[in-house]
C-alpha positions in Angstrom: 0.0 0.0 0.0 1.4 3.4 -1.0 0.8 6.6 0.8 0.5 9.9 -1.0 2.7 11.5 1.6 5.6 9.2 0.6 5.3 10.4 -3.0 5.1 14.0 -1.9 8.3 13.6 0.3 10.1 12.1 -2.7 9.0 14.9 -5.0 10.2 17.5 -2.4 13.5 15.8 -2.1 13.9 15.7 -5.9 13.0 19.4 -6.2 15.4 20.2 -3.4 18.2 18.3 -5.1 17.6 20.0 -8.4 17.4 23.5 -6.9 20.0 23.3 -4.1 23.2 24.2 -6.1 21.6 26.7 -8.5 20.1 28.7 -5.6 23.4 28.5 -3.8 25.0 30.4 -6.7 22.1 32.8 -7.0 20.4 31.3 -10.1 17.2 29.6 -10.9 17.3 26.0 -12.2 16.8 27.3 -15.8 19.4 30.0 -15.5 21.9 27.5 -14.2 21.1 25.0 -16.9 21.7 27.7 -19.5 25.0 28.8 -18.0 26.3 25.3 -17.5 25.3 24.2 -21.0 27.1 27.2 -22.5 30.2 26.5 -20.5 30.0 22.8 -21.4 29.6 23.5 -25.1 32.6 25.8 -25.1 34.7 23.2 -23.3 33.7 20.5 -25.8 34.7 22.8 -28.7 38.0 23.5 -27.0 38.6 19.8 -26.4 38.0 19.0 -30.0 40.4 21.8 -31.0 43.0 20.1 -28.6 42.5 16.8 -30.3 42.9 18.2 -33.8 46.0 20.2 -32.5 47.5 16.9 -31.2 47.5 15.5 -34.8 48.2 18.8 -36.6 50.3 20.9 -34.2 50.2 23.9 -36.5 46.4 24.2 -36.2 44.6 25.7 -33.2 47.8 26.6 -31.4 46.1 28.8 -28.9 42.4 28.0 -29.2 42.0 25.8 -26.1 44.1 28.0 -23.8 42.3 31.1 -24.9 39.0 29.4 -24.3 40.0 28.3 -20.8 41.1 31.9 -20.1 37.8 33.3 -21.3 35.7 30.8 -19.4 37.7 31.5 -16.2 37.2 35.2 -16.6 33.4 34.7 -17.2 33.1 32.4 -14.2 35.1 34.7 -11.9 33.1 37.7 -12.9 29.7 36.1 -12.1 27.9 37.3 -9.0 28.3 34.8 -6.3 26.3 35.1 -3.1 27.8 34.2 0.3 26.7 30.8 1.4 26.8 29.3 4.9 28.4 26.0 5.7 24.8 24.6 5.7 24.2 25.8 2.2 21.9 28.8 3.1 22.3 31.9 1.0 23.5 34.6 3.5 23.9 37.6 1.2 23.0 37.8 -2.5 
């Protein structure tokens, strides 16, 4: 026999799991998905450039390193709220 409260608890835990990190960095789930997807796509492109560069060292000589520098600058410039050890946002 299943209880509706068990399903509700599971749903609450799932929603919490999906929203915990995005809210800790001051974003909604959708905003975080967009940011992470753009960062991931840029890293995949840089990785492909590295693989091509491994075979043809005269191609993409600085592509990956420049991509990493740009991604680091973008990530460092993002607004990061202060978060407690327990994961609560202290200051946005």
